[in-house]
Each structure stands twice: as structure tokens, then as C-alpha cells.
N, C-alpha and C positions, 0 to 999 in steps of 0.2 A: 075180787081185788079189794085190797084194804083202802079205806077212806082215811087218808092221813090228816093229822092236825099239826099246828105249829105252836111252839112255845118260845118265848124270848127271855133270856136271863143275862144280866150284867153282873160280873163278878171279878172286876179288875181286868188284867190283861186277857184278851180273848184267846190268845194262844193256849193258855193253861185251862181254858174251859171246854175245849173241844174234845179232847181224848176221853175224859170220864163219861161223857154222854155217848160219844161215837162207839165206845166199846160195850154199850148196853143193848141187850136184845130189845127189839121193837123200835129202835131208832133208825130211821131211813137215811137222814142226812143232817149234818151240823155245819152251819155256815158262820164264819166270823164276820162281824160288821159293826155298824153304828146305829144307835137309835136314841130317842128321847130329846132330840134337839130341834133347832129351828132352821138349819141350813139344809137345802136339798142337795143330795148326792155329795156329801162331804168326803174329803180325802183324809188319810191317816194324819198327815201334817196339820190339816185344818182342825181336826178333832183334838189332836194333841196340844194345839194352841190354846184350847179352852174357850174359844170364841164362838163355837157352833152350838153349844149346849148339849151335844151328843155324849154318850158314853159308849165305850167298847162293849159289845155284847155278842151273844151267840143266838142264832135262830135254829131251833131244833124241829125237824120234821119227823113226826113219830106216828106209830100205829096205836091208837087208843085201845084196840082189842088186845094188844100185847103189853102195854105199859100205860099206867094212868098219869094224868097230870100231877096228881099228888105225889106219885113216885118220882117224877122228874124234879119236883120241888125238894124232895128229900136228897136226891143226888146233888142238887144245887148247893144246899147247906153245907155239904161235906167237902166243897171245893173252895169255900170262902171263909172269911172272918166276919161273922154277922154282927160283931160289936164295933166295927170300924166303918163309919159313914163317910170318911174323908178320902177313901181310896182303898186299895187292897195291897197289903204287904209292901214291897218296895215302890209300888206305883201309887202316886199321890195325886189328888185333884179330882174334879168333877168327871173327867173323862174315864175315871176308873171307879166311880162310885158303884156300890152294890145295889142292884134293883131287880126285883121280880116284876116283870111286865105281864099283866093279865090281859086276856083277850075277851073275856065275858064274865058275868057275875059268878058263875060256878068256879072259874079259875081264881077269881078274887077271893071267894070264900075259902077255897082250898089253901091258897097261899096264906091268908090271914090265920086260919086254924093252925097250919103248920108252924107259923111264926109264934103264935101264942103257946103252942105245945113245946117248942124249943125253949122259949123264955121260962116256962113253968118247970122244965126239966132240971134246972139248976146246973146244967153243963157249963155255962159261962157265968162268971161273977158280974160282968158288965151287962148293961141292957142290950137287947137285940135291936139294932138300929137300921137294918136293911129296909129300904123303902119297897112298897108295893104300889105300883102305878099302872095306869091304863096303857096298853100297848100302843105305840105309835109306828109310823113308817120305819121299816128296817131297811138299811142300805148295806148291801154286801161290801166288805172291805176289798181292797186290791188283791189280785190273784196270789201274790207272794205271801199273803197272810193266811191263806186257806191251807188247812192240814199242815200247819207249821211243825207240829210234833213229828210228822212223818218226813217232810222234806228237809228239815233242818234239825234232826233229832239231837245232835250233840249240843247245839246252842240252846234248844228247848230244855233239855235236861239240866244244863248248867243254870239257865235262867230260873227254872222251877225251884231248884235248890237254893240258888243265890238270893232269890227274892224273899225267901222265908216261907213261901207257900207250902212246900213239901214238908218242912219241919212242923209247921202249924197243923197241917192235916194229920201227920203222924201223932203228934201230941194230943190232939183233941178228938180224933176219931179212930184211934188205934185198933179198937176191937170191933169195928163195924165195916 
């Protein structure tokens, strides 16, 4: 039986972060939630108020024998605008800030190397500003936020397009 690990990424609205990971072989589960703040068991409304310090994030349970942490970081980059520290796409503010949360020094090193490689690639003219921070307690979001792309697919697809995320990904990662 596989020994699963967890990874946590914040890339704006958590609805849009689930599907790309969930469709990847080696991923056992993806949970939408909140992390990085100071309030215990925050609600969606509390996080959105900006008073909890939390950001929307996804917690990924994965099999490291099938997919590496470095590969997860590469998937992460392709879902976000790494040049925007003030939110992602139509979602603005701290609760939508992009962050790679590492669980140990090996994950920190992998994230930092990947960030440096992306910066050196010249893909983006602006600096890569996504933060890399130590993982904190992750709080699952309310049930209606889980698997949103499946349970509310029409709204999810309209949001993904309308927010600018889908066009950004097409324009910046079209051949990958």
C-alpha cells in the first residue's frame, strides 16, 4: 500500500485549483480549504473578510512513488499568474495570494529551485513573486466548495473563463 504525502498550494480561487491536480495520475485526493492565517476553523465568509490572515488553498494527497513534489510544483505554476502577488485574476486581496507551502526542507528546496528556473526561463517579463512559506494548519472548506468543478460545472466553467484564468493559461502555457 502506498504511503501518501500531502502538499498545499494557494493559487487564487480554490475552485480552479482542484481539477488540474485531481486529473493527474498519482493524486489520491484534493481538498479545498484555508491556510496561512491565525484564526482556527475559519469560514469562507471570515476568510473573505480579510481578517483571518488565511488564503484559499488546496491540500493534495499524493503518492510520491507515482508523482514527485517537484512535478506538483510544475503543475501549480501552470494554474497561476506567478507575477501577481496581490491576488489571482479577478480575485484580489490576501485571501487569494499565491503561495507554495512547503512541509520540509526538501520541499522548500524543490519549490525555490523551480521558482528560480521559471524566473530564468524568460517566460514572463515581470518578476516571479509567488511566495514560498512553511506549511501551516490546513482547514477544509465547507462541503459546497469541495469538487466544485464537478458539482457546479456550468458556473465553474463560466467563472474560470470570466475571471481571466483560462485565457492566461492558454496564452502563457499553450504548448505544455
